[in-house]
DOBA-836668 format. One line per 3 residues: number of its first residue (from 1); their letters; for each residue z, x negated, y negated of N, C-alpha, C, O. Coordinates in Angstrom, 2 decimals. Layout:
residues N
NUM = a = Z X Y Z X Y Z X Y Z X Y; ...
//
This chain:
residues 99
1 = mnc = 10.73 -3.75 16.90 10.49 -3.45 15.52 9.17 -3.41 14.92 8.28 -4.16 15.32; 9.00 -2.60 14.00 7.61 -2.54 13.49 7.20 -3.31 12.20 8.17 -3.78 11.61; 6.28 -3.50 11.77 5.91 -4.45 10.84 6.50 -4.09 9.50 6.95 -5.05 8.87
4 = wdy = 6.60 -2.94 8.96 7.32 -2.48 8.02 8.58 -2.70 7.94 9.16 -2.82 6.86; 9.16 -2.78 9.10 10.64 -3.23 9.17 10.94 -4.96 9.06 11.96 -5.46 8.59; 9.92 -5.62 9.54 10.01 -7.08 9.77 9.63 -7.48 8.44 10.34 -8.36 7.97
7 = kkc = 8.68 -7.04 7.70 7.94 -7.44 6.44 8.93 -6.66 5.09 8.95 -7.18 3.98; 9.56 -5.63 5.35 10.27 -5.07 4.47 9.42 -4.67 3.12 9.81 -4.83 1.96; 8.37 -4.21 3.48 7.22 -3.82 2.40 7.71 -2.60 1.70 7.52 -2.48 0.49
10 = gre = 8.38 -1.62 2.47 8.74 -0.39 1.67 7.70 0.68 1.65 7.87 1.69 0.96; 6.38 0.46 2.52 5.52 1.40 2.46 5.34 2.32 3.67 4.36 2.96 4.03; 6.72 2.18 4.25 6.68 3.32 5.22 7.02 4.78 4.61 7.54 4.85 3.49
13 = agg = 6.75 5.90 5.31 7.12 7.22 4.49 8.62 7.12 4.13 9.49 6.67 4.87; 8.79 7.63 2.87 10.11 7.49 2.41 10.54 6.17 1.86 11.65 6.10 1.32; 9.72 5.02 1.95 10.14 3.76 1.49 10.18 3.64 0.13 9.85 4.61 -0.56
16 = eha = 10.63 2.38 -0.49 10.79 2.19 -1.76 9.63 2.19 -2.66 9.71 2.53 -3.84; 8.37 1.73 -1.97 7.16 1.36 -2.53 6.01 2.34 -2.09 4.84 2.09 -2.37; 6.36 3.42 -1.43 5.45 4.38 -0.72 4.81 5.24 -1.85 3.68 5.70 -1.69
19 = lef = 5.50 5.45 -2.94 4.87 6.25 -4.08 4.00 5.46 -4.79 2.90 5.90 -5.10; 4.41 4.21 -5.14 3.73 3.22 -6.02 2.61 2.78 -5.30 1.62 2.82 -6.03; 2.29 2.27 -3.83 1.29 1.66 -3.46 0.71 2.57 -2.33 -0.22 2.19 -1.63
22 = gvc = 1.31 3.80 -2.19 0.85 4.56 -0.93 1.55 4.33 0.54 2.00 3.22 0.85; 1.60 5.30 1.28 2.18 4.90 2.53 1.16 4.10 3.38 0.01 4.53 3.47; 1.52 2.94 4.01 0.79 2.27 4.80 -0.12 2.63 5.82 0.31 3.32 6.74
25 = paf = -1.48 2.22 5.81 -2.05 3.13 6.85 -1.69 2.71 8.39 -2.04 3.43 9.32; -0.92 1.43 8.62 -0.45 1.27 10.08 0.81 2.25 10.37 1.13 2.56 11.52; 1.52 2.71 9.17 2.45 3.68 9.46 1.94 5.01 9.90 2.44 5.71 10.78
28 = kek = 0.85 5.27 9.18 0.06 6.78 9.45 -0.88 6.75 10.82 -1.28 7.81 11.30; -1.19 5.49 11.40 -2.20 5.27 12.40 -1.46 5.83 13.71 -0.54 5.18 14.21; -1.83 6.90 14.19 -1.12 7.57 15.41 -1.96 7.32 16.79 -1.60 7.63 17.92
31 = rld = -3.04 6.73 16.45 -3.93 6.41 17.67 -3.35 5.16 18.37 -3.55 5.04 19.58; -2.63 4.17 17.67 -1.97 3.19 18.31 -0.50 3.52 18.71 0.17 2.58 19.13; 0.04 4.69 18.62 1.44 4.89 18.90 1.84 4.34 20.24 1.16 4.62 21.22
34 = gvh = 2.86 3.63 20.33 3.31 3.12 21.54 2.75 1.74 22.00 3.30 1.08 22.88; 1.62 1.36 21.34 1.19 0.23 21.66 2.23 -1.27 21.10 2.66 -1.49 19.97; 2.36 -1.95 22.10 3.50 -2.94 21.83 4.59 -2.70 21.76 5.44 -3.53 21.47
37 = ggd = 4.86 -1.25 22.06 6.33 -0.76 21.74 6.57 -0.12 20.51 7.60 0.53 20.29; 5.52 -0.31 19.56 5.83 0.23 18.12 5.44 1.63 17.88 4.81 2.26 18.73; 5.81 2.19 16.60 5.70 3.50 16.13 4.41 3.36 15.50 4.23 2.38 14.78
40 = nag = 3.44 4.25 15.68 2.21 4.46 15.11 1.38 2.86 15.33 1.30 2.33 16.44; 0.89 2.32 14.25 0.27 0.94 14.55 1.41 -0.22 13.97 1.14 -1.33 13.50; 2.40 0.23 14.10 3.52 -0.90 13.61 3.77 -2.07 14.37 4.53 -2.94 13.93
43 = rsc = 3.15 -2.19 15.63 3.04 -3.29 16.20 1.65 -3.82 16.58 1.41 -4.60 17.51; 0.71 -3.25 15.66 -0.69 -3.76 15.98 -1.42 -3.67 14.58 -2.63 -3.47 14.50; -0.55 -3.84 13.45 -1.23 -3.66 12.07 -2.33 -4.66 11.90 -3.28 -4.36 11.18
46 = wvi = -2.29 -5.59 12.38 -3.66 -6.51 12.19 -4.95 -5.90 12.38 -5.95 -6.41 11.86; -5.02 -4.89 13.05 -6.44 -4.08 13.29 -6.58 -3.10 12.44 -7.61 -2.44 12.50; -5.62 -2.80 11.50 -5.79 -1.72 10.67 -5.97 -2.12 9.11 -5.20 -2.89 8.53
49 = agt = -7.11 -1.49 8.52 -7.72 -1.73 7.32 -6.73 -1.24 6.24 -6.14 -0.17 6.37; -6.58 -1.94 5.31 -5.68 -1.54 4.05 -4.30 -1.96 4.08 -3.59 -1.83 3.09; -3.90 -2.45 5.11 -2.43 -3.01 5.13 -2.01 -3.89 3.98 -2.81 -4.75 3.61
52 = ycg = -0.84 -3.78 3.37 -0.22 -4.54 2.34 0.36 -6.03 2.83 1.40 -6.06 3.49; -0.24 -7.08 2.55 0.54 -8.17 2.88 0.12 -9.33 1.85 -0.99 -9.37 1.31; 1.28 -10.40 1.62 0.92 -11.13 0.80 0.86 -10.82 -0.84 0.44 -11.61 -1.69
55 = gev = 1.31 -9.66 -1.02 1.31 -9.15 -2.34 -0.07 -8.42 -2.94 -0.42 -8.22 -4.10; -0.64 -8.13 -1.78 -1.92 -7.36 -1.97 -2.50 -6.43 -0.99 -2.18 -6.79 0.15; -3.35 -5.23 -0.99 -3.55 -4.72 -0.02 -5.00 -5.48 0.59 -5.93 -5.82 -0.14
58 = qgt = -4.97 -5.64 1.95 -5.79 -6.30 2.67 -7.03 -5.33 2.95 -7.04 -4.11 2.79; -7.90 -6.01 3.31 -9.34 -5.17 3.72 -9.54 -4.80 4.93 -8.56 -4.29 5.48; -10.65 -4.89 5.64 -10.94 -4.53 6.89 -10.37 -5.57 8.01 -9.81 -6.60 7.62
61 = fae = -10.50 -5.35 9.20 -9.80 -6.21 10.20 -10.58 -7.78 10.02 -10.03 -8.88 10.07; -12.00 -7.48 9.81 -12.85 -8.70 9.70 -12.53 -9.41 8.52 -12.66 -10.63 8.50; -12.10 -8.70 7.45 -11.87 -9.70 6.20 -10.32 -10.29 6.25 -9.90 -11.25 5.59
64 = keh = -9.69 -9.59 7.05 -7.90 -10.04 7.09 -7.64 -10.88 8.41 -6.59 -11.53 8.47; -8.42 -10.91 9.32 -8.23 -11.24 10.59 -7.57 -12.82 10.36 -6.38 -12.96 10.66; -8.11 -13.67 9.98 -7.69 -15.09 9.69 -6.23 -15.04 9.26 -5.40 -15.68 9.88
67 = ncl = -5.88 -14.27 8.17 -4.59 -14.27 7.76 -3.55 -13.71 8.67 -2.43 -14.22 8.78; -4.02 -12.49 9.41 -3.32 -11.90 10.18 -2.82 -12.68 11.44 -1.73 -12.52 11.99; -3.88 -13.63 11.82 -3.67 -14.28 12.90 -2.54 -15.48 12.63 -1.73 -15.82 13.49
70 = acd = -2.59 -15.92 11.58 -1.56 -16.75 11.06 -0.09 -16.19 10.68 0.86 -16.92 10.39; -0.05 -14.88 10.71 1.26 -14.02 10.07 2.28 -14.36 11.36 1.91 -14.56 12.51; 3.55 -14.37 10.92 4.68 -14.70 11.45 4.93 -13.50 12.58 4.98 -13.66 13.80
73 = fyk = 5.06 -12.26 11.85 4.94 -11.00 12.79 4.12 -10.83 13.78 4.52 -10.40 14.87; 2.69 -11.21 13.52 1.64 -11.06 14.57 2.07 -12.19 15.76 1.86 -11.87 16.93; 2.55 -13.26 15.52 2.83 -14.34 16.38 4.23 -13.87 17.24 4.42 -14.32 18.37
76 = ivr = 5.06 -13.05 16.68 6.04 -12.55 17.23 5.85 -11.53 18.42 6.42 -11.61 19.50; 4.89 -10.49 18.02 4.57 -9.58 18.78 3.88 -10.32 19.99 4.30 -10.17 21.14; 2.89 -11.07 19.70 2.04 -11.65 20.59 2.83 -12.58 21.70 2.42 -12.78 22.84
79 = kee = 3.96 -13.10 21.18 4.87 -13.69 22.26 5.72 -12.72 22.96 5.99 -12.78 24.16; 6.12 -11.85 22.17 7.08 -10.76 23.18 6.11 -10.07 24.04 6.40 -10.08 25.24; 5.22 -9.59 23.76 4.32 -8.94 24.61 3.45 -9.67 25.54 3.02 -9.16 26.58
82 = gar = 3.17 -10.91 25.16 2.68 -11.64 26.12 3.55 -12.03 27.17 3.11 -12.11 28.31; 4.84 -12.30 26.90 5.70 -12.71 28.17 5.89 -11.58 29.03 6.38 -11.76 30.14; 5.51 -10.27 28.60 5.66 -9.11 29.49 4.34 -8.92 30.27 4.19 -8.16 31.23
85 = gaf = 3.44 -9.69 29.71 1.92 -9.47 30.18 1.45 -8.05 29.59 0.75 -7.34 30.31; 1.77 -7.66 28.44 1.25 -6.41 27.85 0.74 -6.72 26.48 0.81 -5.82 25.64; 0.33 -7.68 26.20 -0.20 -8.16 24.97 -1.61 -7.54 24.83 -2.34 -7.94 25.73
88 = hms = -2.23 -6.67 23.95 -3.47 -6.20 23.94 -4.18 -6.91 22.74 -3.78 -6.79 21.59; -5.33 -7.68 23.10 -6.06 -8.40 22.20 -6.83 -7.45 21.11 -7.14 -6.29 21.41; -7.05 -7.85 20.18 -7.87 -7.12 19.06 -8.93 -6.35 19.34 -8.93 -5.23 18.83
91 = pal = -10.05 -6.74 20.19 -11.04 -5.93 20.67 -10.46 -4.70 21.54 -11.06 -3.64 21.43; -9.43 -4.75 22.33 -9.14 -3.77 23.18 -8.33 -2.84 21.99 -8.47 -1.63 22.16; -7.64 -3.18 20.99 -6.99 -2.34 20.16 -8.23 -1.46 19.30 -8.21 -0.25 19.08
94 = mem = -9.24 -2.39 18.93 -10.44 -1.52 18.24 -10.92 -0.51 19.20 -11.24 0.61 18.81; -10.96 -0.79 20.17 -11.45 0.25 21.41 -10.57 1.54 21.38 -11.02 2.68 21.47; -9.39 1.24 21.27 -8.41 2.60 21.13 -8.70 3.24 19.98 -8.80 4.46 19.98
97 = lla = -8.86 2.53 18.89 -9.33 3.17 17.51 -10.35 3.98 17.58 -10.37 5.06 16.99; -11.31 3.56 18.31 -12.72 4.25 18.33 -12.75 5.46 19.25 -13.63 6.32 19.14; -11.71 5.52 20.23 -11.53 6.72 21.30 -11.25 7.92 20.63 -11.08 8.95 21.27
//
């Protein structure tokens, strides 16, 4: 399950809020496709700037990190992927974005 499915934000391409708020940067971020088994950055959204959460657009990773680490979706991904020994910590995800 990707973050847009879990959060039901409607910001995926064709989603009910995509025209109003724009397509989510996590949905469009292809460099993290497949990470944690997600589509694009759908299961690593916490490192993507400009995602929509808590009723507002979030900033950079540094600005939103505290909120994301407390997020139910983040905790689910960390638990699921950690159990498989496949969880990528944020610095590793950031390196993938810079590659």
